[in-house]
C-alpha positions in Angstrom: -16.7 2.9 -7.5 -14.1 0.5 -6.6 -10.1 1.6 -6.6 -8.6 0.0 -9.7 -5.3 -1.9 -10.3 -4.6 1.3 -12.9 -4.8 4.2 -11.0 -2.6 2.6 -7.9 0.2 1.8 -10.5 -0.6 5.8 -11.3 0.0 6.7 -8.6 3.1 4.4 -7.6 4.9 5.1 -10.8 5.4 8.7 -10.1 7.4 7.9 -6.8 10.9 7.9 -6.9 12.8 4.2 -6.8 9.8 2.7 -7.7 9.8 -0.6 -9.5 6.7 -2.5 -10.2 6.5 -6.3 -10.6 4.3 -9.4 -11.2 5.1 -12.3 -8.6 2.9 -15.0 -8.4 -0.2 -13.5 -10.0 0.3 -10.5 -7.8 1.3 -7.0 -9.0 4.1 -5.8 -6.4 5.8 -2.2 -6.4 8.7 -1.9 -4.0 12.1 0.1 -3.7 14.9 -1.8 -4.6 13.5 -5.1 -2.6 11.6 -3.8 -0.2 8.0 -4.1 -1.2 5.6 -1.5 -0.1 1.9 -2.4 -1.7 0.8 -5.0 -3.9 -2.7 -6.4 -4.8 -4.5 -9.7 -4.6 -4.3 -11.4 -7.6 -8.5 -11.3 -7.8 -7.5 -7.1 -7.4 -10.0 -7.1 -4.2 -7.4 -6.4 -1.7 -4.4 -3.5 -1.2 -1.7 -4.7 1.2 0.3 -2.4 1.9 3.8 -1.0 4.7 1.8 -0.2 7.8 3.5 0.6 11.1 3.0 -2.6 13.5 2.2 -1.2 16.5 -0.6 1.3 15.0 -2.3 -1.5 12.2 -4.6 -3.1 15.5 -6.3 0.5 16.2 -6.4 0.7 12.3 -8.6 -2.6 11.9 -10.2 -2.1 15.0 -11.8 1.7 13.8 -12.8 0.7 10.3 -13.2 -3.2 9.9 -15.0 -3.3 7.0 -12.4 -1.3 5.0 -9.6 -2.5 7.2 -8.6 -6.5 7.3 -4.3 -7.6 9.5 -2.2 -9.3 7.2 -2.2 -12.9 6.7 -0.3 -14.7 9.6 2.7 -15.1 7.5 2.8 -11.4 7.3 2.0 -10.4 10.7 5.5 -10.0 11.3 6.3 -7.1 8.7 4.9 -3.9 8.8 1.7 -4.6 6.9 -1.8 -4.4 6.5 -4.8 -4.8 3.5 -7.5 -2.9 2.6 -10.1 -3.6 0.8 -10.4 -1.7 -2.6 -14.1 -1.3 -3.0 -13.7 0.4 0.1 -11.0 2.6 -0.6 -11.7 6.2 -2.3 -8.5 7.4 -4.5 -8.1 10.4 -1.9 -7.7 7.4 0.3 -5.7 5.2 -1.7 -3.1 7.6 -2.8 -2.3 8.9 1.2 -1.9 5.2 2.1 0.3 4.5 -1.2 2.3 7.8 -0.8 3.0 6.7 3.3 4.1 3.4 2.2 6.4 4.1 0.1 7.1 6.7 2.8 8.6 3.9 5.0 11.3 2.5 1.9 12.9 5.3 1.5 15.6 7.7 2.4 13.7 11.4 4.3 15.7 13.4 1.4 13.6 11.8 -0.9 10.3 11.4 1.0 10.4 14.8 1.5 10.1 15.4 -2.2 6.8 13.7 -2.6 3.9 15.6 -1.1 1.3 13.3 0.6 -1.7 15.0 -1.4 -1.7 15.7 -5.6 
């Protein structure tokens, strides 16, 4: 079963300082003004914060699961994943790690990586 928007929402809503927004038909989760996760309008792709220096290796290791960001997003710490290829545990880890990139370390320490 592919990961659903509701499953992503359930994880993101539990993370401190997170707010959800609908922008141009995309569900986006952010801390302040920083978007750390976004779902495409057709609900097939999840974009999420990820270190730029590691994304090429991630995509190369699992090209059926992960994609580089669109060209205009290449300047950001961002990568995309196919929802149909993710399981719930992997999605949870990706969302929490993306969120951690946006919050202070003392806030990040309040949330364990696994649930």
